[in-house]
C-alpha positions as CSV (number, residue, x, y, z in Angstrom):
1,M,9.9,-7.5,17.8
2,L,13.2,-7.8,16.1
3,G,13.6,-11.2,15.3
4,N,10.4,-12.8,15.8
5,I,7.9,-11.8,12.5
6,K,7.2,-14.9,10.8
7,T,4.2,-12.8,8.5
8,M,4.7,-9.7,6.6
9,L,1.7,-7.2,5.3
10,F,2.5,-5.2,2.3
11,D,0.9,-2.0,1.2
12,L,0.7,-1.5,-2.8
13,D,1.6,1.9,-3.7
14,G,3.8,4.2,-2.6
15,T,5.5,1.3,-0.4
16,I,6.8,-2.0,-2.3
17,I,5.3,-0.5,-6.2
18,D,6.3,3.1,-7.2
19,T,2.9,4.7,-8.8
20,N,3.1,7.6,-7.5
21,E,3.3,9.3,-10.3
22,L,0.4,6.8,-12.2
23,I,-1.5,7.8,-9.1
24,I,-1.4,12.0,-9.7
25,R,-1.5,11.7,-13.3
26,S,-4.8,9.7,-12.8
27,F,-6.2,12.2,-10.8
28,L,-5.1,15.2,-12.9
29,D,-6.5,13.5,-16.0
30,A,-9.9,12.2,-14.0
31,L,-10.2,15.8,-12.4
32,Q,-9.8,18.3,-15.2
33,G,-12.9,20.7,-15.6
34,V,-14.0,19.6,-12.4
35,V,-11.5,21.2,-10.0
36,P,-9.8,24.6,-9.9
37,A,-7.3,25.5,-12.1
38,D,-4.5,25.2,-9.2
39,F,-5.3,22.1,-8.2
40,S,-1.9,20.3,-8.0
41,R,-0.2,17.0,-7.2
42,E,0.3,18.8,-3.4
43,H,-3.3,18.8,-3.2
44,I,-3.3,14.8,-4.1
45,I,-0.2,13.8,-1.8
46,P,-2.0,13.9,1.7
47,S,-4.6,11.6,0.9
48,M,-3.1,8.9,-0.9
49,G,-3.1,5.5,0.9
50,Q,-7.2,6.5,0.9
51,P,-10.3,4.6,-0.5
52,L,-10.6,6.5,-4.4
53,T,-14.2,6.9,-4.2
54,M,-13.4,9.1,-1.1
55,Q,-11.3,10.9,-2.5
56,M,-12.1,11.9,-5.6
57,Q,-15.5,13.1,-3.0
58,Q,-13.3,15.3,-2.0
59,F,-11.3,16.3,-4.4
60,S,-14.9,17.1,-6.4
61,G,-17.1,18.2,-3.3
62,L,-19.7,15.9,-5.4
63,E,-21.2,13.2,-3.4
64,D,-22.1,11.0,-6.9
65,V,-18.6,10.8,-8.5
66,T,-18.8,6.6,-10.2
67,H,-18.2,8.8,-13.8
68,L,-14.8,10.7,-12.0
69,V,-13.7,7.7,-10.3
70,A,-14.2,5.6,-14.3
71,A,-11.8,8.4,-15.8
72,Y,-9.5,7.8,-13.2
73,R,-9.5,4.0,-13.7
74,E,-9.7,4.5,-17.7
75,V,-6.2,6.4,-17.2
76,N,-4.8,4.3,-14.6
77,L,-5.1,1.2,-16.5
78,R,-3.8,2.7,-19.8
79,L,-1.1,4.0,-18.6
80,H,-0.1,1.7,-15.8
81,D,2.8,-0.1,-17.4
82,E,5.0,3.2,-18.2
83,Y,4.7,4.5,-15.2
84,V,5.1,1.0,-12.4
85,K,8.1,0.2,-11.1
86,P,8.7,-1.5,-8.3
87,F,10.9,0.2,-5.1
88,D,14.6,-0.8,-5.0
89,Y,15.1,-4.4,-3.2
90,V,11.5,-5.1,-3.7
91,V,11.3,-7.9,-5.9
92,E,14.7,-10.2,-4.3
93,V,13.5,-9.5,-1.0
94,I,10.4,-10.5,-1.2
95,R,11.3,-13.4,-2.8
96,N,14.2,-14.7,0.3
97,L,11.3,-13.4,2.6
98,H,9.2,-15.8,1.0
99,E,12.0,-18.7,0.3
100,Q,12.4,-18.3,3.9
101,G,9.7,-19.7,5.2
102,I,8.1,-16.1,6.1
103,Q,4.3,-15.7,4.8
104,I,3.9,-12.7,2.2
105,G,0.0,-10.4,2.0
106,I,-0.6,-7.7,0.1
107,V,-2.7,-5.2,1.9
108,T,-4.4,-2.5,-0.3
109,T,-7.0,0.4,-1.1
110,K,-6.1,-0.5,-4.6
111,M,-9.3,-2.7,-6.5
112,R,-8.5,-6.0,-7.1
113,L,-8.0,-5.9,-10.8
114,T,-5.3,-3.2,-10.3
115,T,-3.7,-4.8,-8.0
116,E,-3.2,-8.2,-9.3
117,R,-1.7,-6.4,-12.9
118,G,1.0,-4.7,-10.7
119,L,2.2,-7.4,-8.8
120,K,2.5,-9.3,-11.9
121,Y,4.0,-6.6,-13.8
122,V,6.6,-5.6,-11.9
123,G,7.1,-10.1,-10.7
124,L,5.7,-10.3,-7.2
125,S,3.0,-12.7,-8.4
126,D,4.3,-15.8,-7.3
127,Y,6.0,-15.1,-3.4
128,I,2.5,-13.4,-2.5
129,D,0.1,-15.9,-0.3
130,T,-2.4,-13.8,0.0
131,I,-4.2,-10.0,-1.4
132,V,-6.3,-8.3,0.4
133,T,-8.2,-5.3,-2.0
134,I,-10.9,-2.7,-1.0
135,D,-13.1,-4.9,-2.8
136,D,-13.1,-7.9,-0.5
137,V,-13.6,-5.9,2.7
138,T,-16.3,-3.8,4.0
139,N,-14.0,-1.0,6.5
140,P,-11.1,-0.5,4.4
141,K,-7.6,1.3,6.1
142,P,-7.0,2.5,9.2
143,H,-10.3,0.0,10.2
144,P,-8.1,-2.8,11.2
145,E,-10.6,-5.4,9.0
146,P,-8.4,-5.6,5.9
147,V,-4.6,-6.6,8.4
148,S,-7.3,-8.6,10.3
149,M,-8.8,-10.6,7.1
150,A,-4.9,-11.0,5.4
151,I,-4.0,-12.4,9.0
152,A,-7.0,-14.7,9.4
153,A,-6.6,-16.1,5.5
154,L,-2.6,-17.2,6.1
155,G,-3.4,-18.2,9.9
156,A,-0.6,-16.3,11.3
157,D,-0.6,-14.6,15.0
158,P,-0.7,-10.9,14.9
159,A,2.0,-10.9,17.4
160,T,4.4,-12.2,15.0
161,T,2.8,-9.9,12.3
162,L,4.6,-7.3,10.6
163,M,2.6,-4.6,8.8
164,L,4.7,-2.1,6.2
165,G,2.8,1.2,4.7
166,D,3.6,4.3,3.4
167,S,0.2,6.5,4.6
168,S,-0.4,6.8,7.8
169,V,-3.7,4.2,6.8
170,D,-1.6,1.5,7.4
171,I,0.2,2.4,10.8
172,L,-3.2,2.8,11.8
173,S,-4.9,-0.1,10.6
174,A,-2.1,-2.3,11.6
175,E,-1.9,-1.3,15.3
176,A,-5.4,-1.8,15.8
177,A,-5.1,-5.1,14.2
178,G,-2.9,-5.8,16.2
179,A,0.4,-6.5,13.8
180,L,3.7,-4.6,13.7
181,P,3.4,-1.2,12.2
182,V,6.0,-0.4,10.1
183,G,6.7,3.0,7.9
184,V,8.7,3.1,4.8
185,A,11.5,6.5,4.8
186,W,10.3,6.7,1.4
187,S,7.1,7.6,1.5
188,M,5.8,10.8,-0.2
189,K,4.8,12.0,2.6
190,G,7.1,11.6,5.1
191,S,8.7,9.5,7.4
192,Q,8.2,11.7,10.5
193,L,4.5,10.9,9.9
194,L,4.7,7.9,9.7
195,R,6.0,7.8,13.1
196,D,3.5,10.6,14.4
197,S,0.7,7.8,13.0
198,G,2.7,5.2,15.5
199,A,4.9,4.2,13.1
200,Q,7.4,1.5,15.5
201,Y,9.8,2.0,13.1
202,V,10.2,3.3,9.3
203,I,12.9,1.8,7.3
204,D,14.7,3.0,4.5
205,D,16.1,0.1,3.1
206,M,13.4,-2.9,1.8
207,R,17.1,-5.4,3.1
208,E,16.2,-4.1,6.9
209,L,13.5,-6.9,6.3
210,Y,15.1,-9.6,7.0
211,A,16.4,-8.3,10.3
212,F,12.6,-8.2,11.4
213,A,12.0,-12.0,10.5
214,G,15.6,-13.4,12.1
215,L,17.7,-13.3,8.7
216,E,21.0,-12.4,7.8
217,R,20.8,-9.4,5.0
218,R,22.2,-10.2,2.2
């Protein structure tokens, strides 16, 4: 598979954009008074990458979490620019890949508003050929639908498509869609979880992606 990748799909949070602390802060603030006093980041990290509504239901024990989702999004939007930054080499690698003709897509469980805001804020918008968000699908990751939708939008071949993620849902979605599942070693969940979930490779550095496309590392 190394060398013949023509399309690269990326999860957003925790994969190419470091929003980890923003997400944790948003949960803690939104859930204050709803969850036990000892509820902490350790309770949040394992489910990061799943749809927000599902996480809120899990943490609160409530069925209707509309108010909690709204509270989360208020904090998340208000503090967005204070916390968000790209991981090392992300912008230069994605720019270079795009300039070399690699198709680039984003596949995320975030809503479109914050997805586009994050991409624009870190300077990636111009290099993205398609975006699939939670707003666009019936079945979010780990279902294959989001990855398959991005592949179809690009007219790509799953066999020459790579999906990069920091969560088991990214790996499972990629695998089910027939794409090459690749994990990132900087995942807060740990690289072993990604391997156990089916990641065929785990990269330590974004520049390793050049080899998958048959390009020389810069």
